[in-house]
C-alpha positions, -999 to +999 in steps of 0.1 A: -057+084-274-059+104-240-029+129-234-014+115-201+008+147-199-020+171-198-016+185-160-051+204-165-070+175-162-086+168-131-085+133-113-119+118-103-118+084-089-151+079-094-147+081-134-145+048-151-115+056-171-096+077-144-059+071-139-064+076-104-079+046-099-052+022-102-028+043-084-054+042-054-059+004-059-019+001-056-019+021-023-051+008-006-045-028-016-033-054+009+006-053+002+008-016-010-005-003+020+017-025+042+047-019+021+041+017+025+037+017+062+070-005+067+089+018+045+074+045+069+092+028+096+128+025+081+143+021+046+144-018+035+164-040+014+139-065-007+144-097+015+139-076+049+111-058+036+095-095+026+100-106+061+085-073+077+056-076+053+046-111+066+028-134+041+035-114+006+052-134-019+083-127-036+064-121-068+037-100-053+061-080-033+084-072-066+051-065-084+042-041-056+074-024-053+075-019-094+039-002-091+047+020-061+080+032-079+062+039-110+036+058-092+064+081-074+057+066-040+091+048-034+127+050-048+147+022-055+187+028-048+212+004-063+237+005-033+276+000-046+285-034-033+296-068-042+269-083-048+249-053-057+222-047-031+191-028-035+170-009-010+138+009-013+127+044+005+098+066+005+096+097-016+077+129-003+047+117-016+051+082-004+059+095+030+025+117+029+005+088+017+019+067+042+012+088+071-023+091+061-026+050+058-010+049+093-037+068+107-063+045+093-045+014+102-041+029+138-079+036+139-088+001+127-062-016+152-078+006+181-114-005+170-109-041+170-128-047+200-160-029+184-153-048+152-152-081+168-182-076+190-201-065+154-186-094+140-200-117+165-237-101+167-235-104+128-224-143+132-254-148+154-280-130+135-269-151+104-270-185+122-306-177+135-318-172+102-300-201+084 
């Protein structure tokens, strides 16, 4: 059985059994990246975060938050109130990841005219072959 506490082991995302793959999947998956970006804007309670990340189901948001918390990207804080309220915020690692994702998102959004043009050309080529 592998020793997951051995810090001397280097992560290699290309290795089949590397534990970094699941973290990368969580961070770069549709919901993980959107949750990290949203929490980069502000701390959120669950229902407000669900509204911010439009389209995510309650189940998927809950699962995503659990995975991000497990990987040390976010912190879940129970606020003393009646009824108790829960708030989520980024850890320093989560902030670093969110900042890098934000750069990628900015690049993609700014490149959408080029992307749409490429999609139109691709679709036109596919239609002439059919």
